[in-house]
TIGULUM-380494 format. One record per residue (C-alpha): z, x, y; residue number from 1. Coordinates in steps of 0.25 Angstrom, whole numbers, padded with zeros to 4 digits. Example, Ala and Ser with C-alpha at 12.3 -4.5 7.8 and 13.67 -1.06 7.14 Angstrom:
<sites>
+-------+-------+-------+-----+
!     Z !     X !     Y !   n !
+-------+-------+-------+-----+
!  0031 !  0049 ! -0018 !   1 !
!  0029 !  0055 ! -0004 !   2 !
+-------+-------+-------+-----+
</sites>
This chain:
<sites>
+-------+-------+-------+-----+
!     Z !     X !     Y !   n !
+-------+-------+-------+-----+
!  1061 !  0640 !  0206 !   1 !
!  1068 !  0633 !  0218 !   2 !
!  1063 !  0638 !  0233 !   3 !
!  1074 !  0647 !  0241 !   4 !
!  1075 !  0649 !  0254 !   5 !
!  1077 !  0663 !  0259 !   6 !
!  1081 !  0670 !  0270 !   7 !
!  1073 !  0683 !  0274 !   8 !
!  1074 !  0692 !  0285 !   9 !
!  1062 !  0702 !  0288 !  10 !
!  1062 !  0714 !  0299 !  11 !
!  1047 !  0717 !  0303 !  12 !
!  1040 !  0726 !  0313 !  13 !
!  1039 !  0716 !  0325 !  14 !
!  1024 !  0715 !  0328 !  15 !
!  1017 !  0703 !  0329 !  16 !
!  1013 !  0694 !  0317 !  17 !
!  1026 !  0697 !  0310 !  18 !
!  1031 !  0683 !  0308 !  19 !
!  1017 !  0679 !  0303 !  20 !
!  1016 !  0690 !  0293 !  21 !
!  1031 !  0686 !  0288 !  22 !
!  1028 !  0672 !  0285 !  23 !
!  1014 !  0676 !  0277 !  24 !
!  1021 !  0682 !  0269 !  25 !
!  1031 !  0669 !  0268 !  26 !
!  1023 !  0660 !  0266 !  27 !
!  1013 !  0668 !  0254 !  28 !
!  1024 !  0667 !  0246 !  29 !
!  1025 !  0651 !  0249 !  30 !
!  1038 !  0653 !  0258 !  31 !
!  1044 !  0642 !  0266 !  32 !
!  1050 !  0647 !  0281 !  33 !
!  1062 !  0638 !  0282 !  34 !
!  1064 !  0644 !  0295 !  35 !
!  1061 !  0659 !  0302 !  36 !
!  1070 !  0668 !  0314 !  37 !
!  1061 !  0681 !  0321 !  38 !
!  1074 !  0688 !  0324 !  39 !
!  1068 !  0698 !  0330 !  40 !
!  1054 !  0701 !  0335 !  41 !
!  1054 !  0715 !  0340 !  42 !
!  1042 !  0725 !  0339 !  43 !
!  1052 !  0737 !  0331 !  44 !
!  1058 !  0722 !  0324 !  45 !
!  1055 !  0709 !  0320 !  46 !
!  1067 !  0701 !  0311 !  47 !
!  1062 !  0688 !  0305 !  48 !
!  1071 !  0679 !  0298 !  49 !
!  1066 !  0668 !  0286 !  50 !
!  1070 !  0657 !  0278 !  51 !
!  1058 !  0655 !  0268 !  52 !
!  1060 !  0644 !  0257 !  53 !
!  1051 !  0652 !  0244 !  54 !
!  1047 !  0647 !  0232 !  55 !
!  1050 !  0658 !  0225 !  56 !
!  1060 !  0671 !  0225 !  57 !
!  1059 !  0678 !  0237 !  58 !
!  1055 !  0693 !  0231 !  59 !
!  1041 !  0694 !  0234 !  60 !
!  1039 !  0687 !  0246 !  61 !
!  1052 !  0697 !  0251 !  62 !
!  1043 !  0707 !  0245 !  63 !
!  1031 !  0703 !  0254 !  64 !
!  1037 !  0703 !  0268 !  65 !
!  1042 !  0718 !  0265 !  66 !
!  1029 !  0722 !  0264 !  67 !
!  1023 !  0716 !  0277 !  68 !
!  1020 !  0728 !  0286 !  69 !
!  1029 !  0724 !  0297 !  70 !
!  1042 !  0721 !  0289 !  71 !
!  1053 !  0731 !  0288 !  72 !
!  1062 !  0723 !  0280 !  73 !
!  1065 !  0709 !  0272 !  74 !
!  1077 !  0703 !  0267 !  75 !
!  1082 !  0692 !  0261 !  76 !
!  1093 !  0686 !  0267 !  77 !
!  1099 !  0670 !  0264 !  78 !
!  1093 !  0659 !  0269 !  79 !
!  1101 !  0657 !  0285 !  80 !
!  1097 !  0643 !  0283 !  81 !
!  1097 !  0641 !  0298 !  82 !
!  1096 !  0657 !  0303 !  83 !
!  1099 !  0651 !  0319 !  84 !
!  1113 !  0643 !  0314 !  85 !
!  1117 !  0656 !  0308 !  86 !
!  1112 !  0665 !  0319 !  87 !
!  1121 !  0656 !  0328 !  88 !
!  1133 !  0658 !  0320 !  89 !
!  1130 !  0672 !  0319 !  90 !
!  1129 !  0672 !  0304 !  91 !
!  1114 !  0679 !  0303 !  92 !
!  1113 !  0694 !  0301 !  93 !
!  1100 !  0701 !  0300 !  94 !
!  1104 !  0708 !  0288 !  95 !
!  1100 !  0704 !  0275 !  96 !
!  1109 !  0699 !  0265 !  97 !
!  1100 !  0699 !  0253 !  98 !
!  1090 !  0708 !  0254 !  99 !
!  1078 !  0704 !  0242 ! 100 !
+-------+-------+-------+-----+
</sites>
């Protein structure tokens, strides 16, 4: 199976170490983080968007991300390629395109 690039939008409880916990799960699944964007980082909500190159399917990674106590929701999205460019064009939305 080839490597696929996926987009992941994670909604979590904002706290110290959110990024550390999320990236640890990605690393355990041999994911190569191509880009990361912290969309919100407040005590009530942290939203983080990742583009990850995976050697296999995303199902196990998504399940493990969702199993973290800090994660409220994790959605798979089409990879943006260049999130900043899409934001400038007004094409990025925080709503999921596809839930895994």
